[in-house]
N, C-alpha and C positions, 0 to 999 in steps of 0.2 A: 504494500499500500504506499509506504513512504517513498519508494523508488518511482512509482507511477504517478502519485498524486500531489507531489510537493515541488513543483518547478520553481517556486520562489524561495526555496530553502537557501539560507545564507550561513547557518551555523550548525554543524553536525559533530556530535561527540558520540563515538561508538566505543562502548566498553565491551571488548571482545573476549569471550572465554577461550581458553587454550584449545577447546574442542570445536571452535567456531570458524574453521576455514571456509565452510560453505556460506555462512553468514557474511563473512568479510569479502568473499568473492562476489557476492551479490552487490554489496555496497560499492566495491571498486568498479563494477561494470555499469553503474548507474551514471546519470548525467544531471548535474545541477548547475546550470549556467551562471547562477548568482552566488555560488558558494564562496565565502570569504574566510571561513574558519573551519578547519577539519582536524579532528582529534581522534586518533586510534589509541585507546588506552587499554590497560589490563582490566579484566572483569571484576576483580576485587583488589582491595588494598593489599599491597605486598605480592601482587600476582607475578607470575613467571614471565618475564619479558624475553626469555631465551627460547620460547616456543618457536618452532621452525615453520615459518610461513613462506619460505623461499620460493615455493612453487607459485606463489602469487606475486613475486617481484615484477614479472612482465605486466601484470594487470595494474599494479601500483604505478609503474612507469607510465602506462597509458593513461591512468587516472590523472596524473600530474599534467600530462600533455593536454588533456581535455578540460582541465579546470585552472586555467591561467589566472583567474581572478582571485585565487587563494592569497590571503594576506597573512594568515597565521596557520602554521602546520606543526602538529605534535604527533610524533610516531614512537610509540612505546615498543613496538616489535621490530628490532633492527633487521631481522631477516627479510623484511619487505623491501629493504633498500639494497640496490645492486648498482655498481658503476656501469654495468652493461645496459641497464634499463632506466635508471633514475637520473634525470637531468633537472636540477633545481633552477637552472638559469632560465627555464621556460616560465617560471613564476615571477614575472616582472613586477608584480605588486606585493611580493612577499616581504613582510616586515618582521615576522617572528618565526624562528625555526627552532624546534626542540627535538633533539635526538639524544635521549639520555644515554643510550649505549649504541655503539655502531660497530658492525662486524668488519668494516673496511676503514682502518685508520686514515688512509689517504683519500677518503671519499671527497673531502672538500677540494681536492686538487684534481680529481678525475672529472669533476663536474664543476662548472662555474656557478658560484653563488651570486644571486643578484646583489649588487653592492648597496642597495637600499635597506638591507636587513638592519634592524635596530635592536632586536633582542635575540640572543643566541643562547640556547641551553644545550649542553653537551656533556659527555663523560670524559674522563681522563684519557680514554683511548684515542680521542681525536684532537686532543689539545696540541696546539702548535702556535708559535709566535706568528707564523705565516697566516694562520686562520684569521687573526685579528687584523693583519695588514691588508687583507682582501676586502674588509668591511669598513669603509670610512665613516659610515653613519651609525655604527654600533655604539649604543650607549648603555645597554643592559646585558649582563652576563650571569648566567646561572650555570655553575659547573660542579659536577660530581667529582669530588676529590677523594683519592684513596690515601691510605696512610703511607704508602711507599712514595707518593708524590711529594715533591718539595713545594710547599705553599709559597715560599719566597720566589721561586721561579715563576709561578703563576702570576703573582702580584707584579713582578718586574716586567712581564710581557704585556700587561694591559695598556691599551692606548689611553691617551689623555681625555678622550671623549667619554669614557665610562662614568656614568652617574649612578648606576646601581650594580652591585656585585653580590652574588650569593654563592659561597663555596659550601657545598653540602657533601656529606653529613658530618664531617669530622671537625667539631669545634676546637678540639685540642690543637689542630694545626694553626688556627688563628692565634690562640694563646701563645704558642711557641714563637710565632713570628713577632707578636707584639711585646712579649716578655721573654727574650731568649735566655735570660739568666735563671729562669725557673726550670726545675726538673720535675719529671712526672714519674710516679712509680705505680705499679699495678697492685 
């Protein structure tokens, strides 16, 4: 019903269960010419984003090609993204891109990102100084930081345009950066 009767749809959030490739396939095969926000998230809090939907990567790539009006895109399932099929440069209106985990660390360089992105959410697997240099309008960053990652490196790479920064989930890294003389014990 949603797919056939909602041509004016602008905002779609799909909470996809890991058993839901058929459901997701239907969504990716649909067309909403006015879609500006598209979110594919986990079915439940703490859901498994490592579910393999790679068979749907070509459909996701085609969905991107057919929905160039998207301004905000959140993809919780990294297996949907493939350098072979996904080209974010086709989304000329894209302002916010969230890929909390990415199976291809160099994805940002295999496909051009529209330079008008203002908010970028990503995991440590695709962190790079070059990522920031490609996005001159970037002012908000949400980054998943692991304990192995040096918080100082992240902070040193940020461009001067950043107005909002969220490093998640390890608050201990911030404390260590701000107060290097403190030591932590378990």
